[in-house]
C-alpha positions as CSV (number, residue, x, y, z in Angstrom):
1,M,68.8,96.7,126.2
2,D,65.5,96.0,124.4
3,T,65.5,99.6,123.2
4,V,69.0,99.2,121.8
5,R,68.0,96.0,119.9
6,W,64.9,97.8,118.6
7,I,67.0,100.7,117.2
8,I,69.5,98.1,115.7
9,S,66.7,96.4,113.9
10,T,64.9,99.6,112.9
11,A,67.6,102.1,112.1
12,P,71.1,100.4,112.0
13,E,72.4,103.4,110.1
14,I,72.5,105.3,113.3
15,F,75.1,103.1,114.8
16,L,77.0,103.1,111.5
17,L,77.3,106.9,111.6
18,L,78.1,106.7,115.4
19,A,81.0,104.3,114.7
20,V,82.3,106.6,112.0
21,A,82.1,109.6,114.3
22,I,83.6,107.9,117.4
23,G,86.3,106.2,115.3
24,T,87.3,109.4,113.6
25,L,87.6,111.2,116.9
26,L,89.7,108.5,118.4
27,G,91.9,108.3,115.3
28,R,92.8,111.9,115.7
29,L,94.1,111.4,119.2
30,K,97.9,111.6,119.4
31,I,100.0,110.0,122.2
32,H,103.6,111.2,122.1
33,G,103.0,112.3,118.5
34,F,101.6,109.0,117.4
35,A,98.1,108.4,116.2
36,I,96.6,105.0,115.2
37,G,94.5,106.5,112.4
38,T,90.8,106.8,111.7
39,T,90.3,103.7,109.6
40,A,91.6,101.3,112.3
41,C,89.7,103.1,115.0
42,I,86.5,103.0,113.0
43,L,86.8,99.2,112.5
44,I,87.7,98.6,116.2
45,V,84.7,100.7,117.4
46,S,82.3,99.1,114.9
47,V,83.4,95.5,115.9
48,L,82.8,96.4,119.6
49,I,79.4,98.0,118.9
50,G,78.6,94.9,116.8
51,Q,78.6,92.9,120.0
52,L,75.3,94.6,120.9
53,G,73.2,92.7,118.4
54,T,72.8,91.6,114.8
55,F,73.3,94.4,112.2
56,T,72.0,94.1,108.7
57,F,72.9,96.5,105.9
58,P,71.9,96.2,102.2
59,A,74.7,95.2,99.9
60,L,74.0,98.3,97.8
61,L,75.1,100.6,100.7
62,R,78.5,99.0,101.0
63,I,79.0,98.9,97.3
64,V,78.2,102.6,96.9
65,L,80.4,103.6,99.9
66,F,83.4,101.6,98.8
67,S,83.0,102.7,95.2
68,L,83.1,106.4,96.2
69,F,86.3,105.7,98.2
70,V,88.2,103.7,95.6
71,F,87.1,105.9,92.7
72,T,88.4,108.9,94.5
73,I,91.7,107.2,95.2
74,G,92.0,106.4,91.6
75,Y,91.0,110.0,90.6
76,K,93.7,111.5,92.8
77,S,96.4,109.0,91.7
78,G,95.4,108.9,88.0
79,P,97.6,111.7,86.6
80,E,100.6,110.6,88.8
81,F,100.1,106.9,87.9
82,F,100.1,107.3,84.2
83,A,102.8,109.9,84.3
84,S,105.0,107.5,86.3
85,L,105.1,105.1,83.3
86,S,108.2,106.8,82.0
87,V,111.9,106.2,82.0
88,R,112.7,109.1,84.3
89,T,110.8,107.4,87.2
90,L,111.3,103.8,86.3
91,A,113.4,103.1,89.4
92,Q,110.8,104.3,91.8
93,V,108.0,102.3,90.0
94,A,110.2,99.2,90.1
95,M,110.7,99.6,93.9
96,A,107.0,99.9,94.5
97,L,106.3,96.9,92.4
98,V,108.9,94.8,94.3
99,L,107.5,95.8,97.6
100,G,103.9,94.9,96.6
101,G,105.0,91.7,94.9
102,T,107.0,90.6,97.9
103,G,104.1,91.2,100.2
104,L,101.8,89.1,97.9
105,V,104.3,86.2,98.0
106,I,104.7,86.3,101.8
107,V,100.9,86.4,102.3
108,L,100.4,83.4,99.9
109,A,103.2,81.5,101.6
110,F,101.5,81.9,104.9
111,A,98.1,81.1,103.4
112,F,99.3,77.7,102.0
113,A,101.5,76.9,105.0
114,F,98.7,77.5,107.6
115,K,95.8,76.7,105.3
116,L,94.3,80.2,105.7
117,D,90.9,80.9,104.1
118,P,90.7,83.7,101.5
119,G,89.1,86.1,104.1
120,T,91.9,85.7,106.7
121,A,94.6,86.0,104.0
122,S,93.1,89.1,102.5
123,G,92.6,90.7,105.9
124,L,96.3,89.9,106.7
125,A,97.4,91.6,103.5
126,A,95.1,94.7,104.1
127,G,96.4,95.3,107.6
128,A,100.0,94.3,107.4
129,L,100.5,96.2,104.1
130,T,98.5,99.1,105.5
131,Q,96.2,99.3,102.5
132,S,92.6,99.4,103.6
133,S,91.1,99.2,100.1
134,V,92.1,95.5,100.0
135,I,89.2,94.9,102.3
136,G,86.8,96.1,99.6
137,T,88.3,94.5,96.6
138,A,88.6,91.1,98.4
139,S,85.0,91.4,99.7
140,G,83.9,92.1,96.1
141,A,85.8,89.1,94.8
142,L,84.3,86.8,97.4
143,A,80.8,88.0,96.6
144,Q,81.4,86.9,93.0
145,L,82.1,83.3,94.0
146,G,78.4,82.4,94.7
147,L,79.1,81.4,98.3
148,P,76.2,80.6,100.8
149,K,75.3,83.6,102.8
150,T,76.6,82.2,106.1
151,V,80.0,81.3,104.5
152,L,80.3,84.7,102.8
153,E,79.6,86.5,106.1
154,Q,82.2,84.4,107.9
155,Q,84.8,85.2,105.2
156,E,84.0,88.9,105.6
157,A,84.3,88.6,109.4
158,N,87.7,87.0,108.9
159,I,88.8,89.9,106.7
160,A,87.8,92.3,109.5
161,A,89.6,90.2,112.1
162,G,92.8,89.9,110.1
163,Y,92.8,93.6,109.3
164,A,92.0,94.7,112.9
165,V,94.8,92.6,114.4
166,T,97.6,93.5,111.9
167,Y,96.9,97.1,110.7
168,V,98.0,98.9,113.9
169,L,101.1,96.6,114.0
170,G,101.9,97.2,110.3
171,Y,101.4,100.9,110.7
172,I,103.7,101.2,113.7
173,L,106.4,99.0,112.1
174,T,106.4,101.1,109.0
175,L,106.7,104.3,111.0
176,L,109.7,102.9,112.8
177,F,111.3,101.1,109.8
178,V,111.5,104.0,107.3
179,P,113.4,106.6,109.4
180,F,115.4,104.1,111.6
181,A,115.8,100.7,110.2
182,A,116.1,101.5,106.5
183,P,119.1,103.8,106.9
184,K,120.9,101.1,109.0
185,L,120.2,98.5,106.3
186,M,121.8,100.8,103.7
187,G,124.7,101.6,106.1
188,V,124.1,105.4,106.0
189,N,123.4,108.3,108.3
190,L,120.1,109.8,107.1
191,K,121.0,113.3,108.4
192,D,124.3,113.3,106.6
193,E,122.8,111.9,103.4
194,A,120.1,114.6,103.5
195,K,122.7,117.3,103.8
196,R,124.7,115.8,100.9
197,L,121.6,115.7,98.8
198,E,120.7,119.3,99.6
199,T,124.2,120.3,98.6
200,E,123.8,118.4,95.3
201,L,120.5,120.0,94.6
202,S,121.7,123.5,95.3
203,G,125.2,123.1,93.8
204,G,124.1,123.2,90.1
205,A,124.0,126.3,87.9
206,P,120.9,128.4,88.3
207,P,118.3,128.4,85.5
208,K,119.4,130.5,82.6
209,T,116.7,133.2,83.1
210,E,116.2,132.4,86.8
211,N,112.6,131.7,85.8
212,L,110.2,130.7,88.6
213,S,112.7,131.4,91.4
214,Y,110.9,133.1,94.2
215,R,111.5,136.5,95.6
216,K,109.1,138.7,97.7
217,F,106.8,140.2,95.1
218,Q,106.0,143.9,95.1
219,A,104.9,146.5,92.5
220,R,105.7,150.3,92.3
221,A,105.1,153.1,89.8
222,Y,107.7,155.4,88.3
223,R,107.8,158.3,85.9
224,V,110.4,157.8,83.2
225,T,113.2,160.3,83.0
226,A,116.6,158.5,83.1
227,A,115.3,155.5,81.2
228,A,114.0,157.4,78.2
229,G,115.1,156.0,74.9
230,Q,115.9,152.5,76.3
231,T,114.0,149.3,75.6
232,V,112.0,147.4,78.2
233,K,114.5,144.5,77.9
234,A,117.5,146.8,78.6
235,I,115.9,148.3,81.7
236,E,114.9,144.9,83.1
237,E,118.4,143.6,82.6
238,D,119.9,146.7,84.2
239,I,117.7,146.5,87.3
240,G,118.2,142.7,87.5
241,S,116.7,140.2,90.0
242,R,114.0,139.3,87.5
243,T,112.3,142.7,87.8
244,V,109.5,143.0,85.2
245,I,107.9,146.1,83.7
246,E,104.2,145.2,84.0
247,R,102.5,148.3,82.5
248,I,103.4,151.4,80.5
249,V,101.0,154.4,80.4
250,R,101.8,157.0,77.8
251,Q,99.7,160.1,77.7
252,G,96.8,158.3,79.3
253,A,96.9,155.3,77.0
254,D,98.3,151.8,77.7
255,I,101.3,150.7,75.7
256,E,102.0,146.9,75.5
257,P,105.2,146.3,77.6
258,R,107.0,144.1,75.0
259,L,110.7,143.5,75.5
260,D,111.5,145.7,72.4
261,T,109.2,148.6,73.5
262,V,111.2,151.8,73.8
263,L,110.4,154.0,76.8
264,E,109.8,157.8,76.4
265,A,110.2,160.6,78.8
266,G,107.0,161.1,80.8
267,D,105.9,157.5,80.5
268,D,104.4,156.1,83.7
269,V,105.6,152.5,84.3
270,V,104.8,149.8,86.9
271,I,107.6,147.5,87.8
272,A,107.3,144.3,89.8
273,G,109.8,142.0,91.4
274,R,112.0,141.7,94.5
275,T,111.4,144.5,96.9
276,A,115.1,145.5,97.3
277,A,115.5,145.6,93.5
278,I,112.5,147.8,92.6
279,V,113.3,150.2,95.4
280,A,116.8,150.6,94.0
281,A,115.4,151.2,90.5
282,K,114.8,154.9,91.0
283,P,118.2,156.2,89.5
284,I,117.7,153.8,86.5
285,I,114.1,154.8,85.6
286,G,113.2,158.0,87.2
287,T,111.0,159.4,90.1
288,E,108.7,157.2,92.0
289,I,105.1,158.4,91.8
290,D,101.9,157.9,93.8
291,A,99.7,156.3,91.1
292,D,97.0,154.2,92.8
293,E,94.9,153.9,89.7
294,I,97.8,152.5,87.7
295,L,98.8,150.0,90.4
296,K,95.2,148.8,90.9
297,A,95.2,147.7,87.3
298,I,98.0,145.2,88.1
299,P,96.2,142.4,89.9
300,G,98.9,140.7,91.9
301,N,98.1,137.2,93.1
302,V,99.2,134.1,94.8
303,L,97.8,131.0,93.1
304,D,98.3,127.3,93.5
305,V,98.8,125.4,90.2
306,L,98.4,121.6,90.0
307,V,101.1,120.1,87.8
308,D,99.4,117.7,85.3
309,N,101.7,118.2,82.2
310,R,103.2,114.8,81.7
311,N,106.1,116.3,79.7
312,L,107.3,118.0,82.9
313,H,107.1,114.8,85.1
314,G,110.4,113.9,86.6
315,R,112.2,117.0,85.3
316,S,114.1,119.5,87.4
317,I,112.9,123.0,88.1
318,R,115.8,124.1,85.9
319,D,114.5,122.0,83.0
320,V,110.9,123.2,83.6
321,A,112.1,126.9,83.6
322,D,114.0,126.4,80.3
323,R,110.9,124.7,78.7
324,I,108.6,127.5,79.8
325,G,111.2,130.1,78.7
326,G,110.1,133.7,78.4
327,D,106.5,132.9,79.3
328,A,107.7,132.7,83.0
329,R,108.6,136.4,82.9
330,G,107.1,138.0,86.0
331,V,106.2,134.8,87.7
332,F,107.8,133.6,90.9
333,L,107.8,130.1,92.5
334,R,107.2,130.5,96.2
335,A,106.6,126.9,97.3
336,L,106.3,123.3,96.0
337,T,103.9,121.0,97.8
338,R,103.9,117.2,97.4
339,H,101.2,115.1,99.2
340,G,100.5,117.9,101.6
341,R,104.2,118.5,102.5
342,E,106.4,121.3,101.3
343,A,109.3,120.0,99.2
344,P,112.8,121.7,99.3
345,L,113.3,124.1,96.4
346,S,116.5,124.2,94.3
347,A,117.3,124.3,90.6
348,D,117.6,120.5,90.6
349,T,114.4,119.7,92.6
350,R,112.3,117.4,90.4
351,I,108.7,118.1,89.6
352,Y,106.1,115.4,89.4
353,V,102.5,115.2,88.2
354,G,100.3,115.9,91.2
355,D,102.7,118.4,92.8
356,V,101.2,121.8,93.6
357,M,103.3,124.9,92.7
358,T,102.5,128.1,94.5
359,L,103.2,130.9,92.1
360,V,103.4,134.6,92.8
361,G,102.9,137.4,90.2
362,S,100.3,139.3,88.3
363,T,97.2,137.3,87.5
364,H,97.6,137.2,83.7
365,N,101.3,136.2,84.0
366,I,100.4,133.3,86.3
367,E,97.6,132.2,84.0
368,R,100.0,132.2,81.1
369,V,102.4,129.9,83.0
370,A,99.6,127.7,84.3
371,K,98.6,126.8,80.7
372,Q,102.0,125.1,80.3
373,V,102.3,123.6,83.8
374,G,98.8,122.3,84.7
375,Q,95.7,123.9,86.0
376,I,95.0,126.6,88.6
377,V,93.4,125.2,91.8
378,R,90.4,127.2,92.5
379,S,88.6,126.6,95.9
380,G,85.3,127.6,94.4
381,D,85.1,124.8,91.8
382,R,82.1,122.6,92.2
383,T,82.2,118.8,91.9
384,D,81.0,117.5,88.5
385,I,78.5,115.1,89.8
386,A,77.5,113.8,86.4
387,F,81.2,113.0,85.6
388,L,81.6,111.3,89.0
389,A,78.4,109.2,88.8
390,A,79.1,108.2,85.2
391,G,82.7,107.2,86.0
392,I,81.7,105.0,88.9
393,A,78.9,103.4,86.9
394,A,81.3,102.6,84.1
395,G,83.8,101.1,86.6
396,L,81.1,98.9,88.2
397,L,80.1,97.7,84.8
398,A,83.7,96.8,84.0
399,G,83.8,95.0,87.3
400,L,81.2,92.5,86.1
401,V,83.4,91.2,83.4
402,S,85.1,87.9,84.4
403,F,87.2,85.1,82.9
404,K,88.0,81.7,84.1
405,V,91.5,80.4,85.1
406,G,91.6,76.8,86.3
407,G,87.9,76.7,86.9
408,I,87.9,79.9,89.0
409,A,86.2,83.0,87.7
410,L,88.6,86.0,88.0
411,T,87.0,89.4,88.0
412,L,88.0,92.9,88.9
413,G,84.8,93.2,91.0
414,G,83.1,96.5,91.6
415,G,86.1,97.8,93.6
416,G,88.7,97.0,91.0
417,G,86.5,98.4,88.3
418,A,85.8,101.7,90.2
419,L,89.6,102.0,90.8
420,I,90.5,101.7,87.1
421,A,87.6,104.1,86.2
422,G,89.0,106.6,88.8
423,L,92.5,106.3,87.3
424,L,91.2,107.0,83.8
425,C,88.9,109.8,84.9
426,G,91.6,111.5,86.9
427,W,93.9,111.2,83.9
428,L,91.2,112.6,81.6
429,R,90.6,115.5,83.9
430,S,94.3,116.3,83.8
431,R,94.1,116.4,79.9
432,R,90.9,118.3,79.8
433,P,90.6,120.6,82.8
434,T,87.2,121.9,81.7
435,M,85.5,118.6,82.6
436,G,85.3,116.3,85.6
437,A,86.0,118.9,88.4
438,M,86.4,117.5,91.9
439,P,88.1,119.9,94.3
440,P,90.6,118.5,96.8
441,A,88.2,119.1,99.7
442,A,85.5,117.1,98.0
443,Q,88.0,114.4,97.2
444,Q,88.9,114.1,100.9
445,T,85.3,114.1,102.0
446,L,84.3,111.3,99.6
447,S,87.3,109.3,100.5
448,D,86.9,109.6,104.2
449,L,83.1,109.1,104.3
450,G,83.2,106.3,101.7
451,L,86.0,104.3,103.4
452,G,84.8,105.1,107.0
453,G,81.2,104.1,106.2
454,F,82.2,100.9,104.4
455,I,84.6,99.8,107.2
456,A,81.9,100.5,109.8
457,A,79.3,98.4,107.9
458,I,81.8,95.5,107.7
459,G,82.6,95.7,111.4
460,L,79.0,96.1,112.6
461,A,77.6,93.3,110.4
462,N,80.4,90.9,111.3
463,G,81.3,92.1,114.8
464,H,80.6,88.9,116.7
465,A,82.2,86.6,114.2
466,A,85.2,88.9,113.9
467,W,85.7,89.0,117.7
468,V,85.6,85.2,117.8
469,A,88.2,85.0,115.0
470,I,90.5,87.5,116.8
471,Q,90.3,85.4,120.0
472,A,91.0,82.2,118.1
473,H,93.8,83.4,115.7
474,G,95.1,86.6,117.2
475,L,98.6,85.5,118.1
476,L,99.1,83.7,114.8
477,L,97.9,86.8,112.9
478,V,100.4,89.0,114.9
479,G,103.3,86.8,114.0
480,M,102.3,86.6,110.3
481,G,101.7,90.4,110.3
482,L,105.2,91.1,111.5
483,A,106.7,89.1,108.6
484,V,104.2,90.5,106.0
485,T,105.1,94.1,107.0
486,L,108.9,93.8,107.5
487,V,110.0,91.4,104.8
488,P,108.7,93.5,101.9
489,L,110.2,96.6,103.4
490,I,113.6,95.0,103.9
491,V,113.6,93.5,100.3
492,A,112.5,96.8,98.8
493,T,115.2,98.8,100.7
494,L,118.0,96.5,99.6
495,F,116.7,96.3,96.1
496,A,116.4,100.1,95.8
497,Y,119.9,100.8,97.3
498,H,122.0,98.0,95.9
499,V,120.3,97.2,92.6
500,L,118.5,100.4,91.5
501,R,121.2,102.6,93.1
502,M,118.6,105.0,94.4
503,N,119.7,107.8,96.8
504,P,119.1,106.7,100.4
505,V,117.1,109.7,101.3
506,I,114.8,109.3,98.2
507,T,114.6,105.6,99.1
508,C,113.2,106.4,102.5
509,G,110.5,108.6,101.1
510,A,109.7,106.0,98.4
511,L,109.2,103.3,101.0
512,A,106.7,105.5,102.9
513,G,105.0,106.2,99.6
514,A,104.8,102.6,98.5
515,M,103.3,101.6,101.8
516,T,100.9,104.6,101.6
517,V,101.9,105.7,105.1
518,D,102.2,109.5,105.0
519,A,103.3,109.7,108.6
520,A,106.4,107.7,107.9
521,V,107.6,110.6,105.6
522,T,107.2,113.0,108.5
523,G,109.4,110.7,110.7
524,A,112.1,110.5,108.0
525,C,112.1,114.3,107.6
526,E,112.5,114.7,111.4
527,I,115.4,112.3,111.6
528,A,117.0,113.8,108.4
529,E,116.3,117.3,109.7
530,S,115.4,118.1,106.1
531,Q,112.4,118.0,103.8
532,T,114.3,116.0,101.1
533,P,112.6,112.6,101.9
534,V,109.4,114.2,100.5
535,L,111.1,114.1,97.0
536,G,110.7,110.3,96.8
537,V,107.0,110.0,97.8
538,A,104.9,110.9,94.8
539,V,105.5,108.1,92.2
540,P,105.6,105.1,94.7
541,Y,102.5,106.5,96.4
542,A,100.5,106.5,93.2
543,V,101.8,103.0,92.1
544,G,101.4,101.6,95.6
545,N,97.7,102.6,95.8
546,V,97.0,100.7,92.6
547,V,99.2,97.7,93.1
548,L,98.2,97.0,96.7
549,T,94.5,97.5,96.0
550,V,94.4,94.8,93.3
551,L,96.0,92.3,95.7
552,G,92.5,91.5,97.1
553,P,91.1,89.6,94.1
554,I,94.5,88.0,93.5
555,I,94.7,86.6,97.0
556,V,91.1,85.4,96.8
557,A,91.7,83.6,93.5
558,C,94.9,81.9,94.8
559,T,93.5,80.8,98.1
560,F,89.9,79.8,97.4
561,V,89.1,76.1,97.5
562,G,85.7,75.4,95.9
């Protein structure tokens, strides 16, 4: 035991990394398809390890770790958050605001009724509303109050205790509420409503040019005989199925395949499109030829394009296709991914900033479309460290600004400042793709390591006090956690269905998004036997990340008694 204490005093970072490692492994374990999640497991493991001795970490470490996490959250949500500020998505924004506002009211009601200190109230909100970032913003707000070291440490321990007791409960309740309770509150059958929505989405007229609809992409070469004297446009319309003439070679020289280009006998052409269509093109064009050199010059590709054009936010695929027009010639939409889940495709499926469109076609055609949609996601992009560091620094600087209300200094704190900086930097990146690169893998790494390290530092440094608080107030926290999780969900469901008149399936996805519980979307999709609940996630998820995160300083300001 003396050896353990010596390591704790000499190199506490070893135990911090061990807590992150063990907590992450435990968080991945699934029992009957259910997993607690890495954040809760890291906190529980660190609180238990914290019983071994007194851990001390420099404040700078926690600030840097949390800033990395919350800046990354803002960076990812920035384009969606600012794009959500439009009439087309107003209902989903309103629902997310109602859920967050109701949660704040319930937490404050309990805080005043039971005389909860700011730390306990903030931990209750962080856990029951399943938003881990509240821990950091609340801790930052407490640090600005000039409290004695022992008092500040106790408040941080109370945050950890409140979160540890209520997070797992809040997470499970959200998982059960979204697919099961929400449809019953609305008086609907989720499976039937999903079928009805799918019918509505697929029942409209197809896009005028069928732009962006997906077919299996293939290219073949033909020598022109029957098609001599006809224009490219006439041949493409005759073959149909969005077949495209990609290349024309005439006497060894390339001819630009414009729609008004007239084909001549002996021209070698490459056509691309649906396999069945181009195979059947032989009697329309001429003899198929073996021309490897010609075909190699047509670089076919499958590329993911991140949607960041705000003018497309909330519009249907039909509208997007009409806006792109002829520039979508030769490009096919194979899949639409939203928050890591594939969304159902139809002419009426709506596109949101932050969606990823998987496009198939020749490289230059896809790049032409990508300019109007967003930016191509390239796995080889390097993180712009200068942009990242400068953004976080600017956010931390903004967090130092404070103003007094009733004698209490209100401030964004480092966490709030970093969040806003992340939102702005993510939005700026969407407007100027040449700057501020941060590939998705890098975003996930910074987010996981930042939050995991910060939570572990909180748990280790306050492990003993947190354990005492859990033993003293555990049952009370459980009861309050039930209400703080369920009441906002109930109010938001009824408000969305009866006041906003949102589709029940979209409402279920929006509830999961506003609570930032991705797994609840999966549950709704399984019950609905459809991917349509995914359609409601994007906007509430972006708004929820911001709204719930800023609750920390608000709760501290409302409950602090000097």
